[in-house]
TILUM-192120 format. One record per residue (C-alpha): residue in three letters; x, y, z. Coordinates in Angstrom, 2 decimals, always signed. Each point is the difference from the previous one (the first is absolute). Layout:
N
<"ALA",<X,Y,Z>>;
...
END
This chain:
82
<"MET",<+6.95,-13.26,+11.48>>;
<"GLU",<-2.48,+0.83,+2.85>>;
<"ILE",<+0.29,+2.55,+2.68>>;
<"THR",<-2.56,+0.88,+2.55>>;
<"ALA",<-1.05,+3.54,+0.60>>;
<"ASN",<+1.03,-0.52,+3.73>>;
<"GLU",<+3.77,-0.98,-0.74>>;
<"ILE",<+0.30,+3.41,-2.34>>;
<"LYS",<-1.22,+1.74,+3.13>>;
<"THR",<+2.29,-1.83,+2.39>>;
<"LYS",<+3.51,-0.13,-2.40>>;
<"GLY",<-0.94,+3.00,-2.01>>;
<"ILE",<+2.07,+0.56,-3.15>>;
<"SER",<+2.29,-2.74,+0.70>>;
<"ALA",<-2.66,-2.45,-0.32>>;
<"ILE",<-0.61,+1.00,-3.97>>;
<"ASP",<+3.55,+0.22,-0.33>>;
<"GLY",<+0.33,-3.65,+0.53>>;
<"ILE",<-2.06,-0.75,-2.17>>;
<"PHE",<+1.66,+1.28,-3.10>>;
<"MET",<+3.32,-1.53,+0.61>>;
<"GLY",<-0.67,-2.50,-1.99>>;
<"GLY",<-2.02,+2.11,-2.58>>;
<"ASP",<-3.58,-1.27,+0.71>>;
<"ASP",<-3.78,+1.43,+0.13>>;
<"ALA",<-1.52,+0.12,+3.34>>;
<"VAL",<-3.50,-0.45,+1.01>>;
<"ILE",<-0.70,+1.81,+3.11>>;
<"THR",<-3.09,-1.40,+1.85>>;
<"VAL",<-2.32,+1.37,+2.49>>;
<"LYS",<-2.11,-2.04,+2.39>>;
<"GLY",<+1.10,-2.97,-1.99>>;
<"LYS",<-1.03,+1.38,-3.34>>;
<"LYS",<+2.04,+1.32,-3.14>>;
<"LYS",<-0.26,+3.55,-0.27>>;
<"PHE",<+3.00,+1.80,-1.38>>;
<"VAL",<+3.04,-1.16,-2.30>>;
<"ILE",<+3.16,+1.65,+0.34>>;
<"ILE",<+2.45,-0.03,-3.24>>;
<"PRO",<+3.56,+1.17,-0.44>>;
<"ILE",<-0.24,+3.77,-1.63>>;
<"GLU",<+1.81,-1.40,-2.97>>;
<"LYS",<-2.89,-2.68,-0.75>>;
<"TYR",<-2.64,+2.54,+0.69>>;
<"ASN",<+1.44,+2.81,-2.39>>;
<"LYS",<+0.18,-3.13,-2.91>>;
<"ILE",<-3.51,-0.79,+0.64>>;
<"ARG",<-1.32,+3.72,-0.42>>;
<"GLU",<+2.63,+0.09,-2.93>>;
<"LEU",<-2.01,-2.92,-1.38>>;
<"GLU",<-3.38,+1.53,+0.87>>;
<"LEU",<+0.71,+3.29,-1.92>>;
<"GLU",<+1.19,-1.58,-3.11>>;
<"LEU",<-3.27,-2.12,+0.02>>;
<"ALA",<-2.04,+3.43,+0.35>>;
<"VAL",<+1.96,+1.23,-2.92>>;
<"ARG",<-0.63,-3.12,-2.20>>;
<"GLU",<-3.61,+0.10,+0.88>>;
<"VAL",<-0.44,+3.86,-0.93>>;
<"LYS",<+1.69,-0.39,-3.11>>;
<"ASP",<-2.47,-3.24,-1.03>>;
<"ASP",<-3.05,+2.12,+1.01>>;
<"ILE",<+1.48,+2.94,-2.60>>;
<"ALA",<+0.90,-2.59,-2.49>>;
<"THR",<-3.34,-1.66,+0.10>>;
<"GLY",<-2.03,+3.33,+0.35>>;
<"ARG",<-1.00,-0.30,+3.59>>;
<"SER",<+1.05,+3.52,+0.71>>;
<"TYR",<-1.19,+3.47,-0.10>>;
<"THR",<+2.15,+3.13,-0.96>>;
<"GLY",<-2.45,+2.33,+0.04>>;
<"VAL",<-1.90,+1.57,+3.45>>;
<"LYS",<-3.30,-0.02,-1.61>>;
<"LYS",<+0.08,-3.80,-1.00>>;
<"HIS",<+1.15,-0.92,+3.19>>;
<"LEU",<-2.68,+1.68,+1.80>>;
<"LYS",<-2.80,-1.50,-2.00>>;
<"LYS",<+1.74,-3.12,+0.78>>;
<"VAL",<-0.02,+0.57,+3.51>>;
<"ALA",<-3.46,+1.40,+0.19>>;
<"ASN",<-1.47,-3.25,-1.69>>;
<"VAL",<+1.68,-2.58,+2.83>>;
END
C-alpha cells in the first residue's frame, strides 16, 4: 500500500494505523516518488535478527578461513597496506 506524505501530514498517525489493520507494509511517497517504507515493529525486529545472524555467520566464516586477525600488530599492518 502507498500513502502520501501529505496524507500523513493531514491525518497524522491515524493514516498509518489504517494501513496496518491488514498487517501490510506501507510505502510513503513524496511528490509522487517512493521515499520511505513503514513496517510493523514485529517485522522490523525479525529483519534485524536475521541481519545479526548473518553477520555472526560471516564472522565465524572469516575466522574459520583465516580471514581474521587476533593481534593488534597484524591488524595494524593489514590496515596500513590497504
